[in-house]
N, C-alpha and C positions, 0 to 999 in steps of 0.2 A: 343787400345793399341798401334797399329802400328802407329797412328798418333802421339801419344806421343814420341814414339822413333824417327820419323822423324823430330819431332820439336827440337830435342835437337840439339844445335849448335856445340858442341865439339865432334868430329868425335870419338876420342879415347874412351869418354863415350858410345857413340852408339854401339860401337864394343864389349865393356865390357860388357854391358846389353844384347846383341844378344848373346854373347859367354855363359854367365850364364843360359840363358834361354836353349840354345842348349845343354847345359850340363846336363840339367834335364833329359835328355832321359836315362841318365846312372845312375837315381835314384835307390838306395839310395847311391850308391857308391861315386857319384859326390859331394854329400854334404861334404864329408872330406876336400876337397880343396875349400870351400867357407865359408863366414861368413853368417850362418843359425842360425836363432832364432824362437821359437814357439812364436806366437802373442797373447799377453794377451788380454783376453776380447773377442776372436775370436776362436770359435770352429774348430779344426782342420786345422788351416790356420798358415802358416809359411811365414817368410819373408828372402829374401836374401838381403844383404846389397851390393850395387855397388855404391861406393862414396857416393854422397848426394841422390842418388835415392834407391828406395826399389821395390822389386819385390816381390808380394804376390803370394803364391801359396797353394794350398790344394792337398791331395793325396789320392786317392782311391786305398788302398792297395789290396782289393780283385780283382779288375779288372787291377791293376797295371798300373794306370793312373795319370799323373800329371796335374792339372789344374792351369794355371797361370790366376789370378783372377784381379789383377791390378797391373800396373807399375805407379810410382809417384814419385816426390820429397819427402824427408823424412819429411819435416813439413806438407805436404798435406796428407799423409798416417796416421799419428799419430793424425792429427786434424780433419781427415773426411772430407777434402776439396778436390776439384778437382783440 
């Protein structure tokens, strides 16, 4: 995932993605300020929209841990491509 972020050419997009990931530390309160939706067809997986990029994550409510599982372009996330 870090390589994906490094490869983004536009600095503003990199910054926005990093900020979205960092704000997950304040879960669930941070979700109020983000575009978050449940992913259809994926159990307990949510996505954050950051421009053309999607950050997929799941939450272990019992242990209060957020796992970022994927960061990719929109078309690749929904089509299952890398």
